[in-house]
C-alpha positions in Angstrom: -28.1 10.0 -30.1 -26.7 6.6 -31.1 -23.2 8.6 -31.0 -24.1 9.5 -27.4 -25.0 5.9 -26.3 -21.8 4.7 -27.9 -19.6 7.3 -26.1 -21.2 6.2 -22.6 -20.7 2.6 -23.4 -17.0 3.3 -24.4 -16.7 5.2 -21.3 -18.1 2.4 -19.3 -16.0 0.1 -20.7 -12.7 2.0 -20.2 -13.8 2.4 -16.6 -14.2 -1.5 -16.1 -10.7 -2.1 -17.8 -8.9 0.6 -15.6 -10.6 -0.8 -12.4 -8.4 -3.8 -11.9 -5.2 -1.7 -12.6 -6.1 0.9 -10.2 -6.9 -1.7 -7.5 -3.6 -3.4 -8.1 -1.9 -0.1 -7.7 -3.6 0.5 -4.5 -2.8 -3.0 -2.9 0.9 -2.3 -3.9 1.0 1.1 -2.0 -0.6 -0.6 1.1 1.9 -3.5 0.7 4.9 -1.2 0.5 3.8 0.7 3.5 3.1 -2.3 5.6 6.6 -3.4 4.6 8.2 0.0 5.7 6.5 -0.1 9.0 7.8 -3.8 9.5 11.2 -2.7 8.8 11.0 0.2 11.2 9.9 -2.1 14.1 12.3 -4.9 13.2 13.5 -5.4 16.7 10.1 -5.0 18.2 8.9 -7.9 15.7 11.7 -10.1 16.9 10.7 -9.8 20.7 7.2 -10.7 20.3 7.0 -13.3 17.3 10.4 -14.5 16.4 9.9 -17.4 14.1 6.1 -16.6 12.6 5.0 -15.0 9.4 3.3 -12.0 10.7 0.1 -10.8 8.8 -0.6 -7.5 7.6 -3.0 -6.9 10.6 -0.5 -7.9 13.0 2.0 -5.3 11.7 -0.5 -2.5 12.0 -1.6 -3.7 15.5 2.1 -3.7 16.6 2.8 -0.4 14.8 -0.2 1.5 16.8 1.1 -0.4 20.0 4.7 0.9 19.6 3.5 4.3 18.5 1.4 4.7 21.5 4.2 3.6 23.7 6.5 6.3 22.0 3.9 8.8 22.4 3.5 8.2 26.2 7.2 8.4 26.8 7.2 11.6 25.0 4.6 13.3 27.0 
C-alpha cells in the first residue's frame, strides 16, 4: 500500500514538473502563429497603425477583419 501511495506522489510530482514546460510550449505555438498572421497581414498593419507596437489582441482582431473582407469579396 505504501508503494501505491509513493507511485501516486511520484506521478503528481512529475505532472507538476511537466506543467510549466507544456505551458511554455503552448505559448510558443501561439506566439509563432500570431507572428505568422502578422507577416501575412503586413501591408494591412502598416495602413492602420504605422508606428505603434501591436498587441496580440490587435493582430487577432485585424486578422478577423481582413478575413471577413476577403470572404465577402469572394461571395
